[in-house]
Biopython code that builds the backbone (N, CA, C, O; Angstrom):
import numpy as np
from Bio.PDB.StructureBuilder import StructureBuilder

atoms = [
    (1, "MET", "N", (91.609, 94.825, 14.929)),
    (1, "MET", "CA", (91.871, 95.544, 13.704)),
    (1, "MET", "C", (91.119, 96.877, 13.746)),
    (1, "MET", "O", (89.916, 96.899, 14.005)),
    (2, "ALA", "N", (91.803, 97.960, 13.500)),
    (2, "ALA", "CA", (91.198, 99.277, 13.478)),
    (2, "ALA", "C", (90.780, 99.610, 12.052)),
    (2, "ALA", "O", (91.446, 99.238, 11.086)),
    (3, "SER", "N", (89.679, 100.310, 11.947)),
    (3, "SER", "CA", (89.189, 100.726, 10.645)),
    (3, "SER", "C", (88.635, 102.129, 10.750)),
    (3, "SER", "O", (88.072, 102.507, 11.778)),
    (4, "CYS", "N", (88.791, 102.897, 9.698)),
    (4, "CYS", "CA", (88.258, 104.256, 9.701)),
    (4, "CYS", "C", (86.739, 104.271, 9.816)),
    (4, "CYS", "O", (86.158, 105.325, 10.074)),
    (5, "GLN", "N", (86.086, 103.138, 9.632)),
    (5, "GLN", "CA", (84.632, 103.073, 9.714)),
    (5, "GLN", "C", (84.121, 102.721, 11.109)),
    (5, "GLN", "O", (82.912, 102.747, 11.339)),
    (6, "VAL", "N", (85.010, 102.392, 12.043)),
    (6, "VAL", "CA", (84.611, 102.056, 13.403)),
    (6, "VAL", "C", (84.330, 103.336, 14.167)),
    (6, "VAL", "O", (85.132, 104.269, 14.131)),
    (7, "ASP", "N", (83.193, 103.392, 14.861)),
    (7, "ASP", "CA", (82.858, 104.578, 15.651)),
    (7, "ASP", "C", (83.988, 104.885, 16.617)),
    (7, "ASP", "O", (84.529, 103.985, 17.260)),
    (8, "GLY", "N", (84.341, 106.154, 16.717)),
    (8, "GLY", "CA", (85.393, 106.584, 17.605)),
    (8, "GLY", "C", (86.771, 106.629, 16.975)),
    (8, "GLY", "O", (87.704, 107.170, 17.569)),
    (9, "TYR", "N", (86.918, 106.071, 15.785)),
    (9, "TYR", "CA", (88.234, 106.006, 15.137)),
    (9, "TYR", "C", (88.815, 107.396, 14.895)),
    (9, "TYR", "O", (90.015, 107.602, 15.076)),
    (10, "SER", "N", (87.985, 108.346, 14.492)),
    (10, "SER", "CA", (88.482, 109.680, 14.148)),
    (10, "SER", "C", (88.315, 110.685, 15.287)),
    (10, "SER", "O", (88.467, 111.888, 15.073)),
    (11, "ASP", "N", (88.003, 110.204, 16.501)),
    (11, "ASP", "CA", (87.875, 111.106, 17.642)),
    (11, "ASP", "C", (89.240, 111.685, 18.003)),
    (11, "ASP", "O", (90.277, 111.037, 17.858)),
    (12, "ILE", "N", (89.201, 112.926, 18.478)),
    (12, "ILE", "CA", (90.437, 113.588, 18.896)),
    (12, "ILE", "C", (90.300, 114.023, 20.354)),
    (12, "ILE", "O", (89.246, 113.848, 20.965)),
    (13, "ALA", "N", (91.358, 114.583, 20.898)),
    (13, "ALA", "CA", (91.363, 115.036, 22.286)),
    (13, "ALA", "C", (90.185, 115.961, 22.567)),
    (13, "ALA", "O", (89.799, 116.769, 21.722)),
    (14, "GLY", "N", (89.634, 115.832, 23.738)),
    (14, "GLY", "CA", (88.500, 116.667, 24.115)),
    (14, "GLY", "C", (87.167, 116.076, 23.695)),
    (14, "GLY", "O", (86.122, 116.688, 23.917)),
    (15, "GLY", "N", (87.189, 114.889, 23.088)),
    (15, "GLY", "CA", (85.955, 114.226, 22.694)),
    (15, "GLY", "C", (85.349, 114.724, 21.391)),
    (15, "GLY", "O", (84.188, 114.436, 21.099)),
    (16, "HIS", "N", (86.111, 115.457, 20.617)),
    (16, "HIS", "CA", (85.609, 115.981, 19.349)),
    (16, "HIS", "C", (85.840, 114.966, 18.222)),
    (16, "HIS", "O", (86.764, 114.154, 18.262)),
    (17, "SER", "N", (84.971, 115.048, 17.229)),
    (17, "SER", "CA", (85.108, 114.194, 16.060)),
    (17, "SER", "C", (84.726, 115.004, 14.831)),
    (17, "SER", "O", (83.624, 115.548, 14.757)),
    (18, "PHE", "N", (85.625, 115.084, 13.880)),
    (18, "PHE", "CA", (85.354, 115.867, 12.678)),
    (18, "PHE", "C", (84.444, 115.131, 11.709)),
    (18, "PHE", "O", (83.716, 115.765, 10.946)),
    (19, "ARG", "N", (84.474, 113.820, 11.727)),
    (19, "ARG", "CA", (83.673, 113.019, 10.805)),
    (19, "ARG", "C", (82.893, 111.987, 11.615)),
    (19, "ARG", "O", (83.397, 110.904, 11.912)),
    (20, "GLN", "N", (81.656, 112.339, 11.969)),
    (20, "GLN", "CA", (80.880, 111.492, 12.870)),
    (20, "GLN", "C", (80.183, 110.338, 12.164)),
    (20, "GLN", "O", (80.064, 109.252, 12.732)),
    (21, "SER", "N", (79.727, 110.549, 10.952)),
    (21, "SER", "CA", (79.015, 109.466, 10.260)),
    (21, "SER", "C", (79.980, 108.626, 9.429)),
    (21, "SER", "O", (81.054, 109.090, 9.045)),
    (22, "GLN", "N", (79.591, 107.407, 9.164)),
    (22, "GLN", "CA", (80.420, 106.531, 8.332)),
    (22, "GLN", "C", (80.559, 107.090, 6.931)),
    (22, "GLN", "O", (81.612, 106.950, 6.310)),
    (23, "GLY", "N", (79.513, 107.720, 6.425)),
    (23, "GLY", "CA", (79.573, 108.327, 5.095)),
    (23, "GLY", "C", (80.619, 109.435, 5.017)),
    (23, "GLY", "O", (81.361, 109.531, 4.039)),
    (24, "GLU", "N", (80.671, 110.265, 6.050)),
    (24, "GLU", "CA", (81.664, 111.338, 6.091)),
    (24, "GLU", "C", (83.081, 110.769, 6.160)),
    (24, "GLU", "O", (83.997, 111.292, 5.525)),
    (25, "ARG", "N", (83.254, 109.703, 6.929)),
    (25, "ARG", "CA", (84.578, 109.096, 7.045)),
    (25, "ARG", "C", (85.005, 108.444, 5.735)),
    (25, "ARG", "O", (86.169, 108.531, 5.344)),
    (26, "MET", "N", (84.063, 107.792, 5.057)),
    (26, "MET", "CA", (84.392, 107.140, 3.790)),
    (26, "MET", "C", (84.721, 108.182, 2.721)),
    (26, "MET", "O", (85.661, 108.006, 1.946)),
    (27, "ARG", "N", (83.955, 109.253, 2.683)),
    (27, "ARG", "CA", (84.210, 110.321, 1.715)),
    (27, "ARG", "C", (85.613, 110.893, 1.921)),
    (27, "ARG", "O", (86.354, 111.092, 0.958)),
    (28, "PHE", "N", (85.976, 111.158, 3.181)),
    (28, "PHE", "CA", (87.305, 111.689, 3.467)),
    (28, "PHE", "C", (88.383, 110.707, 3.028)),
    (28, "PHE", "O", (89.381, 111.101, 2.424)),
    (29, "LYS", "N", (88.182, 109.440, 3.331)),
    (29, "LYS", "CA", (89.181, 108.419, 2.983)),
    (29, "LYS", "C", (89.427, 108.383, 1.481)),
    (29, "LYS", "O", (90.572, 108.398, 1.030)),
    (30, "VAL", "N", (88.352, 108.336, 0.719)),
    (30, "VAL", "CA", (88.493, 108.243, -0.729)),
    (30, "VAL", "C", (89.095, 109.518, -1.309)),
    (30, "VAL", "O", (90.045, 109.465, -2.090)),
    (31, "LEU", "N", (88.539, 110.659, -0.924)),
    (31, "LEU", "CA", (89.022, 111.909, -1.513)),
    (31, "LEU", "C", (90.448, 112.241, -1.084)),
    (31, "LEU", "O", (91.251, 112.695, -1.899)),
    (32, "HIS", "N", (90.764, 112.018, 0.181)),
    (32, "HIS", "CA", (92.099, 112.365, 0.659)),
    (32, "HIS", "C", (93.151, 111.358, 0.201)),
    (32, "HIS", "O", (94.187, 111.740, -0.345)),
    (33, "LYS", "N", (92.889, 110.097, 0.420)),
    (33, "LYS", "CA", (93.907, 109.091, 0.141)),
    (33, "LYS", "C", (94.026, 108.729, -1.327)),
    (33, "LYS", "O", (95.053, 108.192, -1.744)),
    (34, "ILE", "N", (93.022, 109.003, -2.105)),
    (34, "ILE", "CA", (93.073, 108.653, -3.526)),
    (34, "ILE", "C", (93.217, 109.909, -4.381)),
    (34, "ILE", "O", (94.230, 110.086, -5.058)),
    (35, "SER", "N", (92.219, 110.773, -4.355)),
    (35, "SER", "CA", (92.223, 111.948, -5.218)),
    (35, "SER", "C", (93.358, 112.914, -4.873)),
    (35, "SER", "O", (94.102, 113.338, -5.758)),
    (36, "ASP", "N", (93.493, 113.262, -3.592)),
    (36, "ASP", "CA", (94.550, 114.203, -3.211)),
    (36, "ASP", "C", (95.937, 113.615, -3.460)),
    (36, "ASP", "O", (96.856, 114.333, -3.856)),
    (37, "HIS", "N", (96.087, 112.335, -3.232)),
    (37, "HIS", "CA", (97.381, 111.684, -3.465)),
    (37, "HIS", "C", (97.747, 111.761, -4.950)),
    (37, "HIS", "O", (98.899, 112.018, -5.299)),
    (38, "LYS", "N", (96.760, 111.537, -5.817)),
    (38, "LYS", "CA", (97.027, 111.604, -7.255)),
    (38, "LYS", "C", (97.410, 113.021, -7.675)),
    (38, "LYS", "O", (98.298, 113.209, -8.507)),
    (39, "LYS", "N", (96.740, 114.011, -7.099)),
    (39, "LYS", "CA", (97.075, 115.402, -7.420)),
    (39, "LYS", "C", (98.513, 115.724, -7.014)),
    (39, "LYS", "O", (99.214, 116.449, -7.720)),
    (40, "ARG", "N", (98.945, 115.190, -5.888)),
    (40, "ARG", "CA", (100.286, 115.481, -5.381)),
    (40, "ARG", "C", (101.373, 114.687, -6.090)),
    (40, "ARG", "O", (102.441, 115.228, -6.378)),
    (41, "PHE", "N", (101.117, 113.397, -6.378)),
    (41, "PHE", "CA", (102.177, 112.520, -6.861)),
    (41, "PHE", "C", (101.953, 111.956, -8.264)),
    (41, "PHE", "O", (102.851, 111.336, -8.834)),
    (42, "GLY", "N", (100.750, 112.170, -8.827)),
    (42, "GLY", "CA", (100.496, 111.743, -10.193)),
    (42, "GLY", "C", (99.954, 110.332, -10.356)),
    (42, "GLY", "O", (99.774, 109.867, -11.481)),
    (43, "TYR", "N", (99.692, 109.647, -9.256)),
    (43, "TYR", "CA", (99.130, 108.294, -9.333)),
    (43, "TYR", "C", (98.301, 108.014, -8.085)),
    (43, "TYR", "O", (98.505, 108.625, -7.036)),
    (44, "HIS", "N", (97.355, 107.073, -8.218)),
    (44, "HIS", "CA", (96.513, 106.689, -7.084)),
    (44, "HIS", "C", (97.311, 105.863, -6.092)),
    (44, "HIS", "O", (98.181, 105.083, -6.480)),
    (45, "MET", "N", (97.015, 106.034, -4.818)),
    (45, "MET", "CA", (97.681, 105.282, -3.774)),
    (45, "MET", "C", (97.203, 103.830, -3.742)),
    (45, "MET", "O", (97.952, 102.935, -3.349)),
    (46, "CYS", "N", (95.981, 103.602, -4.149)),
    (46, "CYS", "CA", (95.395, 102.258, -4.132)),
    (46, "CYS", "C", (95.664, 101.567, -5.465)),
    (46, "CYS", "O", (95.544, 102.182, -6.525)),
    (47, "VAL", "N", (96.029, 100.288, -5.408)),
    (47, "VAL", "CA", (96.271, 99.542, -6.640)),
    (47, "VAL", "C", (95.010, 98.840, -7.139)),
    (47, "VAL", "O", (95.017, 98.253, -8.220)),
    (48, "GLY", "N", (93.922, 98.896, -6.358)),
    (48, "GLY", "CA", (92.652, 98.328, -6.791)),
    (48, "GLY", "C", (92.527, 96.829, -6.656)),
    (48, "GLY", "O", (91.749, 96.207, -7.378)),
    (49, "CYS", "N", (93.282, 96.232, -5.740)),
    (49, "CYS", "CA", (93.248, 94.769, -5.595)),
    (49, "CYS", "C", (91.971, 94.268, -4.941)),
    (49, "CYS", "O", (91.565, 93.131, -5.177)),
    (50, "GLY", "N", (91.323, 95.105, -4.113)),
    (50, "GLY", "CA", (90.073, 94.716, -3.469)),
    (50, "GLY", "C", (90.222, 93.905, -2.191)),
    (50, "GLY", "O", (89.219, 93.501, -1.604)),
    (51, "ARG", "N", (91.447, 93.657, -1.747)),
    (51, "ARG", "CA", (91.638, 92.856, -0.528)),
    (51, "ARG", "C", (91.010, 93.507, 0.691)),
    (51, "ARG", "O", (90.562, 92.809, 1.600)),
    (52, "CYS", "N", (90.969, 94.822, 0.725)),
    (52, "CYS", "CA", (90.391, 95.522, 1.877)),
    (52, "CYS", "C", (88.890, 95.242, 2.003)),
    (52, "CYS", "O", (88.343, 95.250, 3.106)),
    (53, "GLU", "N", (88.232, 94.994, 0.870)),
    (53, "GLU", "CA", (86.797, 94.703, 0.915)),
    (53, "GLU", "C", (86.501, 93.416, 1.673)),
    (53, "GLU", "O", (85.458, 93.299, 2.317)),
    (54, "ASN", "N", (87.406, 92.458, 1.602)),
    (54, "ASN", "CA", (87.192, 91.178, 2.261)),
    (54, "ASN", "C", (87.239, 91.270, 3.777)),
    (54, "ASN", "O", (86.673, 90.417, 4.461)),
    (55, "VAL", "N", (87.896, 92.279, 4.314)),
    (55, "VAL", "CA", (88.046, 92.403, 5.761)),
    (55, "VAL", "C", (87.343, 93.632, 6.335)),
    (55, "VAL", "O", (87.395, 93.854, 7.545)),
    (56, "CYS", "N", (86.698, 94.422, 5.508)),
    (56, "CYS", "CA", (86.030, 95.638, 5.969)),
    (56, "CYS", "C", (84.870, 95.267, 6.897)),
    (56, "CYS", "O", (83.976, 94.522, 6.497)),
    (57, "PRO", "N", (84.875, 95.782, 8.136)),
    (57, "PRO", "CA", (83.801, 95.451, 9.066)),
    (57, "PRO", "C", (82.458, 96.060, 8.673)),
    (57, "PRO", "O", (81.427, 95.664, 9.217)),
    (58, "GLU", "N", (82.447, 97.000, 7.754)),
    (58, "GLU", "CA", (81.209, 97.653, 7.314)),
    (58, "GLU", "C", (80.787, 97.231, 5.911)),
    (58, "GLU", "O", (79.821, 97.770, 5.372)),
    (59, "TYR", "N", (81.503, 96.267, 5.306)),
    (59, "TYR", "CA", (81.180, 95.724, 3.991)),
    (59, "TYR", "C", (81.106, 96.805, 2.914)),
    (59, "TYR", "O", (80.207, 96.798, 2.072)),
    (60, "ILE", "N", (82.042, 97.716, 2.952)),
    (60, "ILE", "CA", (82.080, 98.803, 1.978)),
    (60, "ILE", "C", (82.880, 98.356, 0.764)),
    (60, "ILE", "O", (83.968, 97.797, 0.897)),
    (61, "SER", "N", (82.336, 98.603, -0.411)),
    (61, "SER", "CA", (83.038, 98.272, -1.643)),
    (61, "SER", "C", (83.942, 99.440, -2.021)),
    (61, "SER", "O", (83.501, 100.405, -2.645)),
    (62, "TYR", "N", (85.190, 99.339, -1.641)),
    (62, "TYR", "CA", (86.147, 100.392, -1.932)),
    (62, "TYR", "C", (86.381, 100.512, -3.437)),
    (62, "TYR", "O", (86.579, 101.612, -3.953)),
    (63, "ILE", "N", (86.357, 99.403, -4.121)),
    (63, "ILE", "CA", (86.542, 99.411, -5.574)),
    (63, "ILE", "C", (85.406, 100.180, -6.245)),
    (63, "ILE", "O", (85.642, 100.910, -7.208)),
    (64, "ALA", "N", (84.180, 100.026, -5.753)),
    (64, "ALA", "CA", (83.048, 100.781, -6.305)),
    (64, "ALA", "C", (83.245, 102.281, -6.068)),
    (64, "ALA", "O", (82.919, 103.096, -6.931)),
    (65, "CYS", "N", (83.775, 102.639, -4.904)),
    (65, "CYS", "CA", (84.065, 104.053, -4.622)),
    (65, "CYS", "C", (85.109, 104.596, -5.582)),
    (65, "CYS", "O", (84.982, 105.710, -6.089)),
    (66, "LEU", "N", (86.138, 103.803, -5.826)),
    (66, "LEU", "CA", (87.183, 104.221, -6.760)),
    (66, "LEU", "C", (86.624, 104.392, -8.168)),
    (66, "LEU", "O", (86.994, 105.325, -8.880)),
    (67, "GLN", "N", (85.736, 103.493, -8.565)),
    (67, "GLN", "CA", (85.135, 103.580, -9.893)),
    (67, "GLN", "C", (84.314, 104.856, -10.041)),
    (67, "GLN", "O", (84.380, 105.524, -11.073)),
    (68, "LYS", "N", (83.533, 105.198, -9.000)),
    (68, "LYS", "CA", (82.747, 106.430, -9.036)),
    (68, "LYS", "C", (83.652, 107.645, -9.134)),
    (68, "LYS", "O", (83.359, 108.583, -9.875)),
    (69, "LEU", "N", (84.750, 107.632, -8.388)),
    (69, "LEU", "CA", (85.696, 108.740, -8.448)),
    (69, "LEU", "C", (86.311, 108.853, -9.834)),
    (69, "LEU", "O", (86.466, 109.953, -10.366)),
    (70, "LYS", "N", (86.660, 107.714, -10.415)),
    (70, "LYS", "CA", (87.241, 107.707, -11.755)),
    (70, "LYS", "C", (86.272, 108.279, -12.789)),
    (70, "LYS", "O", (86.675, 109.029, -13.678)),
    (71, "GLU", "N", (84.985, 107.918, -12.665)),
    (71, "GLU", "CA", (83.963, 108.446, -13.579)),
    (71, "GLU", "C", (83.839, 109.941, -13.450)),
    (71, "GLU", "O", (83.692, 110.633, -14.457)),
    (72, "LYS", "N", (83.895, 110.469, -12.220)),
    (72, "LYS", "CA", (83.782, 111.919, -11.994)),
    (72, "LYS", "C", (85.014, 112.648, -12.516)),
    (72, "LYS", "O", (84.901, 113.753, -13.047)),
    (73, "GLU", "N", (86.194, 112.039, -12.369)),
    (73, "GLU", "CA", (87.422, 112.667, -12.877)),
    (73, "GLU", "C", (87.407, 112.797, -14.381)),
    (73, "GLU", "O", (87.970, 113.736, -14.943)),
    (74, "GLY", "N", (86.751, 111.835, -15.038)),
    (74, "GLY", "CA", (86.697, 111.827, -16.498)),
    (74, "GLY", "C", (85.813, 112.912, -17.078)),
    (74, "GLY", "O", (85.898, 113.208, -18.270)),
    (75, "LYS", "N", (84.973, 113.504, -16.264)),
    (75, "LYS", "CA", (84.044, 114.524, -16.758)),
    (75, "LYS", "C", (84.686, 115.868, -16.874)),
    (75, "LYS", "O", (84.034, 116.831, -17.276)),
]
sb = StructureBuilder()
sb.init_structure("model")
sb.init_model(0)
sb.init_chain("A")
sb.init_seg("    ")
for serial, (resi, resn, name, xyz) in enumerate(atoms, 1):
    if name == "N":
        sb.init_residue(resn, " ", resi, " ")
    sb.init_atom(name, np.array(xyz, "f"), 0.0, 1.0, " ", f" {name:<3s}", serial, name[0])
structure = sb.get_structure()
């Protein structure tokens, strides 16, 4: 199973990586796949079921990330 949090996942040709730390990769995932998607289409791409948390190899609470984003959007 591939995950955006696995080292090397975001590597590109030539050995370059735009997001080397797990924090950078998680930030990109949340902002791009959730916030940017909502700006483009008017709704979040994630339904908030939490199933991804059960299989995440890095034990990241995606729902907690979504909640933080929602709080920031409300400001």
